[in-house]
N, CA, C, O and the ligand as a Tripos MOL2 file, in Angstrom:
@<TRIPOS>MOLECULE
protein
  309   307    78     0     0
PROTEIN
NO_CHARGES

@<TRIPOS>ATOM
      1 N         119.0880   88.5680   89.9650 N.3       1 MET1
      2 CA        119.3050   87.9690   88.6280 C.3       1 MET1
      3 C         118.3650   88.5940   87.5830 C.2       1 MET1
      4 O         118.8070   89.0180   86.5160 O.2       1 MET1
      5 N         117.0540   88.6450   87.9080 N.am      2 ARG2
      6 CA        116.1170   89.2270   86.9790 C.3       2 ARG2
      7 C         116.3890   90.7000   86.7460 C.2       2 ARG2
      8 O         116.2520   91.2150   85.6360 O.2       2 ARG2
      9 N         116.7730   91.3540   87.8100 N.am      3 ALA3
     10 CA        117.0770   92.8360   87.6720 C.3       3 ALA3
     11 C         118.1800   93.0130   86.6550 C.2       3 ALA3
     12 O         118.1610   93.9550   85.8630 O.2       3 ALA3
     13 N         119.1390   92.1110   86.6760 N.am      4 ILE4
     14 CA        120.2590   92.2360   85.7550 C.3       4 ILE4
     15 C         119.7770   91.9800   84.3170 C.2       4 ILE4
     16 O         120.2360   92.6610   83.4000 O.2       4 ILE4
     17 N         118.9100   91.0660   84.1040 N.am      5 VAL5
     18 CA        118.3720   90.7690   82.7880 C.3       5 VAL5
     19 C         117.6000   91.9870   82.2910 C.2       5 VAL5
     20 O         117.7490   92.3950   81.1390 O.2       5 VAL5
     21 N         116.7640   92.5760   83.1740 N.am      6 LEU6
     22 CA        115.9810   93.7460   82.7960 C.3       6 LEU6
     23 C         116.9040   94.9230   82.4430 C.2       6 LEU6
     24 O         116.6580   95.6430   81.4760 O.2       6 LEU6
     25 N         117.9360   95.1030   83.2150 N.am      7 ALA7
     26 CA        118.8820   96.1660   82.9910 C.3       7 ALA7
     27 C         119.5810   95.9400   81.6440 C.2       7 ALA7
     28 O         119.8050   96.8870   80.8900 O.2       7 ALA7
     29 N         119.9110   94.7250   81.3620 N.am      8 ALA8
     30 CA        120.5760   94.4100   80.0940 C.3       8 ALA8
     31 C         119.6670   94.6950   78.9310 C.2       8 ALA8
     32 O         120.0960   95.1920   77.8900 O.2       8 ALA8
     33 N         118.3600   94.3640   79.1260 N.am      9 ALA9
     34 CA        117.4000   94.6180   78.0430 C.3       9 ALA9
     35 C         117.2520   96.1170   77.8140 C.2       9 ALA9
     36 O         117.1240   96.5700   76.6760 O.2       9 ALA9
     37 N         117.2680   96.8480   78.8540 N.am     10 PHE10
     38 CA        117.1290   98.2930   78.7770 C.3      10 PHE10
     39 C         118.3310   98.9090   78.0180 C.2      10 PHE10
     40 O         118.1620   99.7750   77.1600 O.2      10 PHE10
     41 N         119.5180   98.4450   78.3570 N.am     11 VAL11
     42 CA        120.6750   98.9430   77.6930 C.3      11 VAL11
     43 C         120.6180   98.5910   76.2210 C.2      11 VAL11
     44 O         120.9690   99.4100   75.3710 O.2      11 VAL11
     45 N         120.1770   97.3800   75.9100 N.am     12 LEU12
     46 CA        120.0610   96.9360   74.5290 C.3      12 LEU12
     47 C         119.0510   97.8180   73.7910 C.2      12 LEU12
     48 O         119.2930   98.1820   72.6410 O.2      12 LEU12
     49 N         117.9550   98.1610   74.4070 N.am     13 MET13
     50 CA        116.9670   99.0330   73.8130 C.3      13 MET13
     51 C         117.5890  100.3980   73.4850 C.2      13 MET13
     52 O         117.4100  100.9350   72.3920 O.2      13 MET13
     53 N         118.3000  100.9240   74.4320 N.am     14 SER14
     54 CA        118.9060  102.2310   74.2360 C.3      14 SER14
     55 C         119.9360  102.1900   73.0970 C.2      14 SER14
     56 O         120.0310  103.0900   72.2630 O.2      14 SER14
     57 N         120.6890  101.1030   73.1180 N.am     15 ALA15
     58 CA        121.7730  100.9970   72.1130 C.3      15 ALA15
     59 C         121.2330  100.8180   70.7330 C.2      15 ALA15
     60 O         121.9150  101.1220   69.7550 O.2      15 ALA15
     61 N         119.9750  100.3110   70.6230 N.am     16 CYS16
     62 CA        119.3660  100.0630   69.3410 C.3      16 CYS16
     63 C         118.6470  101.2720   68.7730 C.2      16 CYS16
     64 O         117.9810  101.1780   67.7430 O.2      16 CYS16
     65 N         118.7820  102.4030   69.4430 N.am     17 GLY17
     66 CA        118.0370  103.5690   69.0710 C.3      17 GLY17
     67 C         118.2840  104.0170   67.6040 C.2      17 GLY17
     68 O         117.4210  104.6540   67.0000 O.2      17 GLY17
     69 N         119.4410  103.6850   67.0510 N.am     18 ASN18
     70 CA        119.7490  104.1460   65.6980 C.3      18 ASN18
     71 C         119.4170  103.1060   64.6390 C.2      18 ASN18
     72 O         119.6090  103.3530   63.4480 O.2      18 ASN18
     73 N         118.9300  101.9630   65.0500 N.am     19 HIS19
     74 CA        118.6110  100.9130   64.1150 C.3      19 HIS19
     75 C         117.1040  100.9600   63.7320 C.2      19 HIS19
     76 O         116.2800  101.5700   64.4130 O.2      19 HIS19
     77 N         116.8140  100.3140   62.6590 N.am     20 ASP20
     78 CA        115.4110  100.2530   62.2350 C.3      20 ASP20
     79 C         114.6650   99.1700   63.0080 C.2      20 ASP20
     80 O         115.2080   98.1020   63.2920 O.2      20 ASP20
     81 N         113.3800   99.4740   63.3480 N.am     21 GLY21
     82 CA        112.5650   98.4470   63.9920 C.3      21 GLY21
     83 C         112.8000   98.3410   65.4330 C.2      21 GLY21
     84 O         113.8900   98.6470   65.9170 O.2      21 GLY21
     85 N         111.7730   97.9000   66.1660 N.am     22 PRO22
     86 CA        111.9250   97.7250   67.6210 C.3      22 PRO22
     87 C         112.7180   96.4450   67.9190 C.2      22 PRO22
     88 O         112.5960   95.4560   67.1950 O.2      22 PRO22
     89 N         113.5130   96.4660   68.9630 N.am     23 PRO23
     90 CA        114.2560   95.2320   69.3330 C.3      23 PRO23
     91 C         113.2700   94.1430   69.8030 C.2      23 PRO23
     92 O         112.3590   94.4210   70.5820 O.2      23 PRO23
     93 N         113.4580   92.9370   69.3350 N.am     24 GLU24
     94 CA        112.5330   91.8620   69.6310 C.3      24 GLU24
     95 C         112.3900   91.6490   71.1320 C.2      24 GLU24
     96 O         111.3000   91.3310   71.6050 O.2      24 GLU24
     97 N         113.4500   91.8160   71.8720 N.am     25 ILE25
     98 CA        113.4850   91.4520   73.2860 C.3      25 ILE25
     99 C         112.5090   92.3390   74.0520 C.2      25 ILE25
    100 O         112.0570   91.9390   75.1250 O.2      25 ILE25
    101 N         112.1680   93.5120   73.5550 N.am     26 ALA26
    102 CA        111.3490   94.4610   74.3070 C.3      26 ALA26
    103 C         109.8660   94.1390   74.1120 C.2      26 ALA26
    104 O         109.0200   94.6970   74.8110 O.2      26 ALA26
    105 N         109.5420   93.2590   73.1820 N.am     27 VAL27
    106 CA        108.1480   92.9580   72.9100 C.3      27 VAL27
    107 C         107.5900   91.9600   73.8900 C.2      27 VAL27
    108 O         108.0870   90.8370   73.9740 O.2      27 VAL27
    109 N         106.5530   92.3440   74.6460 N.am     28 ALA28
    110 CA        105.9840   91.4360   75.5980 C.3      28 ALA28
    111 C         105.0250   90.5470   74.8820 C.2      28 ALA28
    112 O         104.4450   90.9440   73.8720 O.2      28 ALA28
    113 N         104.8350   89.3200   75.3930 N.am     29 PRO29
    114 CA        103.8640   88.3790   74.7790 C.3      29 PRO29
    115 C         102.4790   89.0300   74.7830 C.2      29 PRO29
    116 O         102.1290   89.7620   75.7090 O.2      29 PRO29
    117 N         101.7260   88.7630   73.7750 N.am     30 ALA30
    118 CA        100.3940   89.3670   73.6490 C.3      30 ALA30
    119 C          99.4850   88.9350   74.7880 C.2      30 ALA30
    120 O          98.6030   89.6790   75.2180 O.2      30 ALA30
    121 N          99.7170   87.7100   75.2710 N.am     31 HIS31
    122 CA         98.8600   87.1630   76.3350 C.3      31 HIS31
    123 C          99.4630   87.3930   77.7260 C.2      31 HIS31
    124 O          98.9800   86.8580   78.7240 O.2      31 HIS31
    125 N         100.5410   88.2080   77.7670 N.am     32 GLY32
    126 CA        101.2330   88.3880   79.0290 C.3      32 GLY32
    127 C         100.5030   89.2810   79.9900 C.2      32 GLY32
    128 O          99.7040   90.1280   79.5890 O.2      32 GLY32
    129 N         100.7800   89.0900   81.2680 N.am     33 VAL33
    130 CA        100.2400   89.9470   82.2750 C.3      33 VAL33
    131 C         101.3780   90.4510   83.1480 C.2      33 VAL33
    132 O         102.4540   89.8520   83.1660 O.2      33 VAL33
    133 N         101.1600   91.5300   83.8630 N.am     34 ARG34
    134 CA        102.2280   92.1190   84.6160 C.3      34 ARG34
    135 C         102.2970   91.5540   86.0320 C.2      34 ARG34
    136 O         101.2920   91.4490   86.7350 O.2      34 ARG34
    137 N         103.4920   91.2030   86.4160 N.am     35 ASP35
    138 CA        103.8030   90.8030   87.7730 C.3      35 ASP35
    139 C         103.8010   92.0380   88.6490 C.2      35 ASP35
    140 O         104.6870   92.8760   88.4840 O.2      35 ASP35
    141 N         102.8220   92.2150   89.6120 N.am     36 PRO36
    142 CA        102.7590   93.4740   90.3480 C.3      36 PRO36
    143 C         103.9480   93.6230   91.3270 C.2      36 PRO36
    144 O         104.1700   94.7240   91.8310 O.2      36 PRO36
    145 N         104.6750   92.6090   91.5960 N.am     37 VAL37
    146 CA        105.7550   92.7030   92.5250 C.3      37 VAL37
    147 C         106.9920   93.3010   91.9000 C.2      37 VAL37
    148 O         107.5690   94.2400   92.4480 O.2      37 VAL37
    149 N         107.4130   92.7740   90.7550 N.am     38 CYS38
    150 CA        108.6380   93.2470   90.1250 C.3      38 CYS38
    151 C         108.3680   94.0000   88.8160 C.2      38 CYS38
    152 O         109.2650   94.6450   88.2730 O.2      38 CYS38
    153 N         107.1290   93.9150   88.3120 N.am     39 GLY39
    154 CA        106.7940   94.6870   87.1190 C.3      39 GLY39
    155 C         107.0740   94.0350   85.7860 C.2      39 GLY39
    156 O         106.7970   94.6290   84.7450 O.2      39 GLY39
    157 N         107.6030   92.8600   85.7880 N.am     40 MET40
    158 CA        107.9060   92.1750   84.5230 C.3      40 MET40
    159 C         106.6900   91.4930   84.0030 C.2      40 MET40
    160 O         105.7730   91.1670   84.7570 O.2      40 MET40
    161 N         106.6730   91.2620   82.6470 N.am     41 MET41
    162 CA        105.5600   90.5540   82.0380 C.3      41 MET41
    163 C         105.7730   89.0520   82.2580 C.2      41 MET41
    164 O         106.8750   88.5190   82.1280 O.2      41 MET41
    165 N         104.6530   88.4030   82.5970 N.am     42 VAL42
    166 CA        104.7280   86.9290   82.8070 C.3      42 VAL42
    167 C         103.6270   86.2540   82.0290 C.2      42 VAL42
    168 O         102.6240   86.8840   81.6930 O.2      42 VAL42
    169 N         103.8020   84.9680   81.7350 N.am     43 ASP43
    170 CA        102.8220   84.1730   81.0390 C.3      43 ASP43
    171 C         101.8780   83.5430   82.0860 C.2      43 ASP43
    172 O         102.3100   82.7110   82.8830 O.2      43 ASP43
    173 N         100.6140   83.9350   82.0810 N.am     44 PRO44
    174 CA         99.7260   83.4210   83.1060 C.3      44 PRO44
    175 C          99.5310   81.8810   83.0880 C.2      44 PRO44
    176 O          99.1300   81.2820   84.0860 O.2      44 PRO44
    177 N          99.8230   81.2700   81.9320 N.am     45 LYS45
    178 CA         99.6710   79.8230   81.8330 C.3      45 LYS45
    179 C         100.6940   79.0590   82.7070 C.2      45 LYS45
    180 O         100.4420   77.9560   83.1910 O.2      45 LYS45
    181 N         101.8440   79.7050   82.8770 N.am     46 HIS46
    182 CA        102.9310   78.9730   83.6060 C.3      46 HIS46
    183 C         103.4240   79.7250   84.8330 C.2      46 HIS46
    184 O         104.5650   79.5500   85.2620 O.2      46 HIS46
    185 N         102.5690   80.5500   85.3880 N.am     47 SER47
    186 CA        103.0180   81.3810   86.5030 C.3      47 SER47
    187 C         102.2660   81.0760   87.7720 C.2      47 SER47
    188 O         101.0940   80.7020   87.7360 O.2      47 SER47
    189 N         102.9510   81.2390   88.9190 N.am     48 PRO48
    190 CA        102.2110   81.2040   90.2000 C.3      48 PRO48
    191 C         101.2380   82.3750   90.2290 C.2      48 PRO48
    192 O         101.4820   83.4400   89.6610 O.2      48 PRO48
    193 N         100.1110   82.1290   90.9230 N.am     49 LYS49
    194 CA         99.0890   83.2190   90.9780 C.3      49 LYS49
    195 C          98.4890   83.3230   92.3450 C.2      49 LYS49
    196 O          98.5630   82.4000   93.1560 O.2      49 LYS49
    197 N          97.8870   84.4740   92.5890 N.am     50 SER50
    198 CA         97.1650   84.7480   93.8390 C.3      50 SER50
    199 C          95.8900   85.4960   93.5040 C.2      50 SER50
    200 O          95.8540   86.3330   92.6030 O.2      50 SER50
    201 N          94.8430   85.1730   94.2530 N.am     51 ASP51
    202 CA         93.6000   85.9410   94.1280 C.3      51 ASP51
    203 C          93.5480   86.9710   95.2780 C.2      51 ASP51
    204 O          93.8430   86.6680   96.4340 O.2      51 ASP51
    205 N          93.1680   88.1710   94.9070 N.am     52 PHE52
    206 CA         93.0900   89.2070   95.9290 C.3      52 PHE52
    207 C          91.9790   90.1910   95.5240 C.2      52 PHE52
    208 O          92.0280   90.7980   94.4540 O.2      52 PHE52
    209 N          90.9960   90.3300   96.3910 N.am     53 LYS53
    210 CA         89.8770   91.1830   96.1620 C.3      53 LYS53
    211 C          89.2120   90.9230   94.7930 C.2      53 LYS53
    212 O          88.8780   91.8690   94.0780 O.2      53 LYS53
    213 N          89.0270   89.6710   94.4400 N.am     54 GLY54
    214 CA         88.3050   89.3360   93.2440 C.3      54 GLY54
    215 C          89.1210   89.3660   91.9750 C.2      54 GLY54
    216 O          88.5900   89.0590   90.9080 O.2      54 GLY54
    217 N          90.3910   89.7250   92.0430 N.am     55 LYS55
    218 CA         91.2760   89.7410   90.8620 C.3      55 LYS55
    219 C          92.3260   88.7370   91.0250 C.2      55 LYS55
    220 O          92.7210   88.4220   92.1470 O.2      55 LYS55
    221 N          92.8200   88.1940   89.8990 N.am     56 THR56
    222 CA         93.9020   87.2440   89.9380 C.3      56 THR56
    223 C          95.1930   87.9250   89.5140 C.2      56 THR56
    224 O          95.2350   88.6320   88.5080 O.2      56 THR56
    225 N          96.2180   87.7100   90.2740 N.am     57 TYR57
    226 CA         97.5400   88.3100   89.9570 C.3      57 TYR57
    227 C          98.5240   87.1580   89.6670 C.2      57 TYR57
    228 O          98.4660   86.1070   90.3050 O.2      57 TYR57
    229 N          99.4060   87.3720   88.7170 N.am     58 TYR58
    230 CA        100.3750   86.3680   88.3420 C.3      58 TYR58
    231 C         101.7820   86.8690   88.6090 C.2      58 TYR58
    232 O         102.0670   88.0670   88.6020 O.2      58 TYR58
    233 N         102.6530   85.8850   88.8470 N.am     59 PHE59
    234 CA        104.0280   86.2190   89.3010 C.3      59 PHE59
    235 C         105.0610   85.4660   88.5120 C.2      59 PHE59
    236 O         104.8080   84.3830   87.9840 O.2      59 PHE59
    237 N         106.2490   86.0710   88.4400 N.am     60 CYS60
    238 CA        107.3380   85.4150   87.7060 C.3      60 CYS60
    239 C         107.9390   84.2700   88.4890 C.2      60 CYS60
    240 O         108.6050   83.4050   87.9220 O.2      60 CYS60
    241 N         107.7050   84.2600   89.8050 N.am     61 SER61
    242 CA        108.2990   83.2680   90.6450 C.3      61 SER61
    243 C         107.4660   83.0400   91.9010 C.2      61 SER61
    244 O         106.6210   83.8650   92.2490 O.2      61 SER61
    245 N         107.6960   81.9550   92.5570 N.am     62 ARG62
    246 CA        106.9850   81.6980   93.8370 C.3      62 ARG62
    247 C         107.4440   82.6820   94.8830 C.2      62 ARG62
    248 O         106.6910   83.0230   95.7950 O.2      62 ARG62
    249 N         108.6800   83.1460   94.7590 N.am     63 GLU63
    250 CA        109.2000   84.1110   95.7380 C.3      63 GLU63
    251 C         108.3600   85.4100   95.6100 C.2      63 GLU63
    252 O         107.9500   85.9770   96.6220 O.2      63 GLU63
    253 N         108.1180   85.8520   94.4350 N.am     64 ASP64
    254 CA        107.2990   87.0660   94.2780 C.3      64 ASP64
    255 C         105.8580   86.8390   94.7710 C.2      64 ASP64
    256 O         105.2530   87.7140   95.3890 O.2      64 ASP64
    257 N         105.3480   85.6870   94.4900 N.am     65 LYS65
    258 CA        103.9820   85.3650   94.9780 C.3      65 LYS65
    259 C         103.9350   85.4410   96.5110 C.2      65 LYS65
    260 O         102.9840   85.9660   97.0900 O.2      65 LYS65
    261 N         104.9710   84.9120   97.1460 N.am     66 GLN66
    262 CA        105.0020   84.9400   98.6040 C.3      66 GLN66
    263 C         105.1030   86.3760   99.1560 C.2      66 GLN66
    264 O         104.5000   86.7240  100.1720 O.2      66 GLN66
    265 N         105.8840   87.1800   98.4480 N.am     67 ARG67
    266 CA        105.9840   88.5950   98.8600 C.3      67 ARG67
    267 C         104.6450   89.2450   98.6960 C.2      67 ARG67
    268 O         104.2370   90.0280   99.5540 O.2      67 ARG67
    269 N         103.9520   88.9570   97.6400 N.am     68 PHE68
    270 CA        102.6250   89.5430   97.4280 C.3      68 PHE68
    271 C         101.6400   89.0980   98.4650 C.2      68 PHE68
    272 O         100.8670   89.9010   98.9870 O.2      68 PHE68
    273 N         101.6620   87.7840   98.7780 N.am     69 ASP69
    274 CA        100.6940   87.2270   99.7070 C.3      69 ASP69
    275 C         100.8580   87.8350  101.0930 C.2      69 ASP69
    276 O          99.8850   87.9360  101.8410 O.2      69 ASP69
    277 N         102.0680   88.2380  101.4440 N.am     70 LYS70
    278 CA        102.2970   88.8090  102.7600 C.3      70 LYS70
    279 C         101.7130   90.1800  102.8990 C.2      70 LYS70
    280 O         101.2610   90.5550  103.9810 O.2      70 LYS70
    281 N         101.7100   90.9640  101.7940 N.am     71 ALA71
    282 CA        101.2310   92.3440  101.8650 C.3      71 ALA71
    283 C         100.7540   92.8040  100.4910 C.2      71 ALA71
    284 O         101.3820   93.6350   99.8340 O.2      71 ALA71
    285 N          99.6100   92.2310  100.0780 N.am     72 PRO72
    286 CA         99.1310   92.5280   98.6800 C.3      72 PRO72
    287 C          98.9570   94.0070   98.3940 C.2      72 PRO72
    288 O          99.3130   94.4850   97.3170 O.2      72 PRO72
    289 N          98.4030   94.7400   99.3710 N.am     73 ALA73
    290 CA         98.0850   96.1710   99.1000 C.3      73 ALA73
    291 C          99.3320   96.9610   98.7860 C.2      73 ALA73
    292 O          99.2620   97.9650   98.0770 O.2      73 ALA73
    293 N         100.4800   96.5290   99.3000 N.am     74 GLN74
    294 CA        101.7340   97.2270   99.0760 C.3      74 GLN74
    295 C         102.0870   97.2450   97.6000 C.2      74 GLN74
    296 O         102.7820   98.1580   97.1530 O.2      74 GLN74
    297 N         101.6280   96.2620   96.8250 N.am     75 PHE75
    298 CA        102.0200   96.1550   95.4470 C.3      75 PHE75
    299 C         100.9330   96.6730   94.4630 C.2      75 PHE75
    300 O         101.0990   96.6470   93.2430 O.2      75 PHE75
    301 N          99.8410   97.1310   95.0490 N.am     76 LEU76
    302 CA         98.7050   97.5400   94.1600 C.3      76 LEU76
    303 C          98.2940   99.0170   94.3880 C.2      76 LEU76
    304 O          97.1710   99.3380   94.7760 O.2      76 LEU76
    305 N          99.2660   99.8640   94.1240 N.am     77 GLN77
    306 CA         98.9590  101.2880   94.3250 C.3      77 GLN77
    307 C          98.7160  101.9950   92.9930 C.2      77 GLN77
    308 O          98.4460  103.1950   92.9710 O.2      77 GLN77
    309 ZN        108.4390   88.9800   89.7040 Zn       78 ZN78
@<TRIPOS>BOND
     1     1     2 1
     2     2     3 1
     3     3     4 2
     4     3     5 am
     5     5     6 1
     6     6     7 1
     7     7     8 2
     8     7     9 am
     9     9    10 1
    10    10    11 1
    11    11    12 2
    12    11    13 am
    13    13    14 1
    14    14    15 1
    15    15    16 2
    16    15    17 am
    17    17    18 1
    18    18    19 1
    19    19    20 2
    20    19    21 am
    21    21    22 1
    22    22    23 1
    23    23    24 2
    24    23    25 am
    25    25    26 1
    26    26    27 1
    27    27    28 2
    28    27    29 am
    29    29    30 1
    30    30    31 1
    31    31    32 2
    32    31    33 am
    33    33    34 1
    34    34    35 1
    35    35    36 2
    36    35    37 am
    37    37    38 1
    38    38    39 1
    39    39    40 2
    40    39    41 am
    41    41    42 1
    42    42    43 1
    43    43    44 2
    44    43    45 am
    45    45    46 1
    46    46    47 1
    47    47    48 2
    48    47    49 am
    49    49    50 1
    50    50    51 1
    51    51    52 2
    52    51    53 am
    53    53    54 1
    54    54    55 1
    55    55    56 2
    56    55    57 am
    57    57    58 1
    58    58    59 1
    59    59    60 2
    60    59    61 am
    61    61    62 1
    62    62    63 1
    63    63    64 2
    64    63    65 am
    65    65    66 1
    66    66    67 1
    67    67    68 2
    68    67    69 am
    69    69    70 1
    70    70    71 1
    71    71    72 2
    72    71    73 am
    73    73    74 1
    74    74    75 1
    75    75    76 2
    76    75    77 am
    77    77    78 1
    78    78    79 1
    79    79    80 2
    80    79    81 am
    81    81    82 1
    82    82    83 1
    83    83    84 2
    84    83    85 am
    85    85    86 1
    86    86    87 1
    87    87    88 2
    88    87    89 am
    89    89    90 1
    90    90    91 1
    91    91    92 2
    92    91    93 am
    93    93    94 1
    94    94    95 1
    95    95    96 2
    96    95    97 am
    97    97    98 1
    98    98    99 1
    99    99   100 2
   100    99   101 am
   101   101   102 1
   102   102   103 1
   103   103   104 2
   104   103   105 am
   105   105   106 1
   106   106   107 1
   107   107   108 2
   108   107   109 am
   109   109   110 1
   110   110   111 1
   111   111   112 2
   112   111   113 am
   113   113   114 1
   114   114   115 1
   115   115   116 2
   116   115   117 am
   117   117   118 1
   118   118   119 1
   119   119   120 2
   120   119   121 am
   121   121   122 1
   122   122   123 1
   123   123   124 2
   124   123   125 am
   125   125   126 1
   126   126   127 1
   127   127   128 2
   128   127   129 am
   129   129   130 1
   130   130   131 1
   131   131   132 2
   132   131   133 am
   133   133   134 1
   134   134   135 1
   135   135   136 2
   136   135   137 am
   137   137   138 1
   138   138   139 1
   139   139   140 2
   140   139   141 am
   141   141   142 1
   142   142   143 1
   143   143   144 2
   144   143   145 am
   145   145   146 1
   146   146   147 1
   147   147   148 2
   148   147   149 am
   149   149   150 1
   150   150   151 1
   151   151   152 2
   152   151   153 am
   153   153   154 1
   154   154   155 1
   155   155   156 2
   156   155   157 am
   157   157   158 1
   158   158   159 1
   159   159   160 2
   160   159   161 am
   161   161   162 1
   162   162   163 1
   163   163   164 2
   164   163   165 am
   165   165   166 1
   166   166   167 1
   167   167   168 2
   168   167   169 am
   169   169   170 1
   170   170   171 1
   171   171   172 2
   172   171   173 am
   173   173   174 1
   174   174   175 1
   175   175   176 2
   176   175   177 am
   177   177   178 1
   178   178   179 1
   179   179   180 2
   180   179   181 am
   181   181   182 1
   182   182   183 1
   183   183   184 2
   184   183   185 am
   185   185   186 1
   186   186   187 1
   187   187   188 2
   188   187   189 am
   189   189   190 1
   190   190   191 1
   191   191   192 2
   192   191   193 am
   193   193   194 1
   194   194   195 1
   195   195   196 2
   196   195   197 am
   197   197   198 1
   198   198   199 1
   199   199   200 2
   200   199   201 am
   201   201   202 1
   202   202   203 1
   203   203   204 2
   204   203   205 am
   205   205   206 1
   206   206   207 1
   207   207   208 2
   208   207   209 am
   209   209   210 1
   210   210   211 1
   211   211   212 2
   212   211   213 am
   213   213   214 1
   214   214   215 1
   215   215   216 2
   216   215   217 am
   217   217   218 1
   218   218   219 1
   219   219   220 2
   220   219   221 am
   221   221   222 1
   222   222   223 1
   223   223   224 2
   224   223   225 am
   225   225   226 1
   226   226   227 1
   227   227   228 2
   228   227   229 am
   229   229   230 1
   230   230   231 1
   231   231   232 2
   232   231   233 am
   233   233   234 1
   234   234   235 1
   235   235   236 2
   236   235   237 am
   237   237   238 1
   238   238   239 1
   239   239   240 2
   240   239   241 am
   241   241   242 1
   242   242   243 1
   243   243   244 2
   244   243   245 am
   245   245   246 1
   246   246   247 1
   247   247   248 2
   248   247   249 am
   249   249   250 1
   250   250   251 1
   251   251   252 2
   252   251   253 am
   253   253   254 1
   254   254   255 1
   255   255   256 2
   256   255   257 am
   257   257   258 1
   258   258   259 1
   259   259   260 2
   260   259   261 am
   261   261   262 1
   262   262   263 1
   263   263   264 2
   264   263   265 am
   265   265   266 1
   266   266   267 1
   267   267   268 2
   268   267   269 am
   269   269   270 1
   270   270   271 1
   271   271   272 2
   272   271   273 am
   273   273   274 1
   274   274   275 1
   275   275   276 2
   276   275   277 am
   277   277   278 1
   278   278   279 1
   279   279   280 2
   280   279   281 am
   281   281   282 1
   282   282   283 1
   283   283   284 2
   284   283   285 am
   285   285   286 1
   286   286   287 1
   287   287   288 2
   288   287   289 am
   289   289   290 1
   290   290   291 1
   291   291   292 2
   292   291   293 am
   293   293   294 1
   294   294   295 1
   295   295   296 2
   296   295   297 am
   297   297   298 1
   298   298   299 1
   299   299   300 2
   300   299   301 am
   301   301   302 1
   302   302   303 1
   303   303   304 2
   304   303   305 am
   305   305   306 1
   306   306   307 1
   307   307   308 2
@<TRIPOS>SUBSTRUCTURE
     1 MET1         2 RESIDUE 1 A MET
     2 ARG2         6 RESIDUE 1 A ARG
     3 ALA3        10 RESIDUE 1 A ALA
     4 ILE4        14 RESIDUE 1 A ILE
     5 VAL5        18 RESIDUE 1 A VAL
     6 LEU6        22 RESIDUE 1 A LEU
     7 ALA7        26 RESIDUE 1 A ALA
     8 ALA8        30 RESIDUE 1 A ALA
     9 ALA9        34 RESIDUE 1 A ALA
    10 PHE10       38 RESIDUE 1 A PHE
    11 VAL11       42 RESIDUE 1 A VAL
    12 LEU12       46 RESIDUE 1 A LEU
    13 MET13       50 RESIDUE 1 A MET
    14 SER14       54 RESIDUE 1 A SER
    15 ALA15       58 RESIDUE 1 A ALA
    16 CYS16       62 RESIDUE 1 A CYS
    17 GLY17       66 RESIDUE 1 A GLY
    18 ASN18       70 RESIDUE 1 A ASN
    19 HIS19       74 RESIDUE 1 A HIS
    20 ASP20       78 RESIDUE 1 A ASP
    21 GLY21       82 RESIDUE 1 A GLY
    22 PRO22       86 RESIDUE 1 A PRO
    23 PRO23       90 RESIDUE 1 A PRO
    24 GLU24       94 RESIDUE 1 A GLU
    25 ILE25       98 RESIDUE 1 A ILE
    26 ALA26      102 RESIDUE 1 A ALA
    27 VAL27      106 RESIDUE 1 A VAL
    28 ALA28      110 RESIDUE 1 A ALA
    29 PRO29      114 RESIDUE 1 A PRO
    30 ALA30      118 RESIDUE 1 A ALA
    31 HIS31      122 RESIDUE 1 A HIS
    32 GLY32      126 RESIDUE 1 A GLY
    33 VAL33      130 RESIDUE 1 A VAL
    34 ARG34      134 RESIDUE 1 A ARG
    35 ASP35      138 RESIDUE 1 A ASP
    36 PRO36      142 RESIDUE 1 A PRO
    37 VAL37      146 RESIDUE 1 A VAL
    38 CYS38      150 RESIDUE 1 A CYS
    39 GLY39      154 RESIDUE 1 A GLY
    40 MET40      158 RESIDUE 1 A MET
    41 MET41      162 RESIDUE 1 A MET
    42 VAL42      166 RESIDUE 1 A VAL
    43 ASP43      170 RESIDUE 1 A ASP
    44 PRO44      174 RESIDUE 1 A PRO
    45 LYS45      178 RESIDUE 1 A LYS
    46 HIS46      182 RESIDUE 1 A HIS
    47 SER47      186 RESIDUE 1 A SER
    48 PRO48      190 RESIDUE 1 A PRO
    49 LYS49      194 RESIDUE 1 A LYS
    50 SER50      198 RESIDUE 1 A SER
    51 ASP51      202 RESIDUE 1 A ASP
    52 PHE52      206 RESIDUE 1 A PHE
    53 LYS53      210 RESIDUE 1 A LYS
    54 GLY54      214 RESIDUE 1 A GLY
    55 LYS55      218 RESIDUE 1 A LYS
    56 THR56      222 RESIDUE 1 A THR
    57 TYR57      226 RESIDUE 1 A TYR
    58 TYR58      230 RESIDUE 1 A TYR
    59 PHE59      234 RESIDUE 1 A PHE
    60 CYS60      238 RESIDUE 1 A CYS
    61 SER61      242 RESIDUE 1 A SER
    62 ARG62      246 RESIDUE 1 A ARG
    63 GLU63      250 RESIDUE 1 A GLU
    64 ASP64      254 RESIDUE 1 A ASP
    65 LYS65      258 RESIDUE 1 A LYS
    66 GLN66      262 RESIDUE 1 A GLN
    67 ARG67      266 RESIDUE 1 A ARG
    68 PHE68      270 RESIDUE 1 A PHE
    69 ASP69      274 RESIDUE 1 A ASP
    70 LYS70      278 RESIDUE 1 A LYS
    71 ALA71      282 RESIDUE 1 A ALA
    72 PRO72      286 RESIDUE 1 A PRO
    73 ALA73      290 RESIDUE 1 A ALA
    74 GLN74      294 RESIDUE 1 A GLN
    75 PHE75      298 RESIDUE 1 A PHE
    76 LEU76      302 RESIDUE 1 A LEU
    77 GLN77      306 RESIDUE 1 A GLN
    78 ZN78       309 GROUP 0 **** ****
């Protein structure tokens, strides 16, 4: 589902190439952080998180947090 949304956003960005100004949808929140599992920007205030090696990582969903918790190093290259 999220992959579809991301793909749609990408298509929208490409399609807007001839218009003035950046498409609003591509602007990440200023306070956003990157979900290391899927790469999307998430709001740390409302996201599941995990601590690993002294750093805190935030996720778009509990599913991504669980994937990270199983093999953190896999997502931090
Ligand atoms: Zn995610």
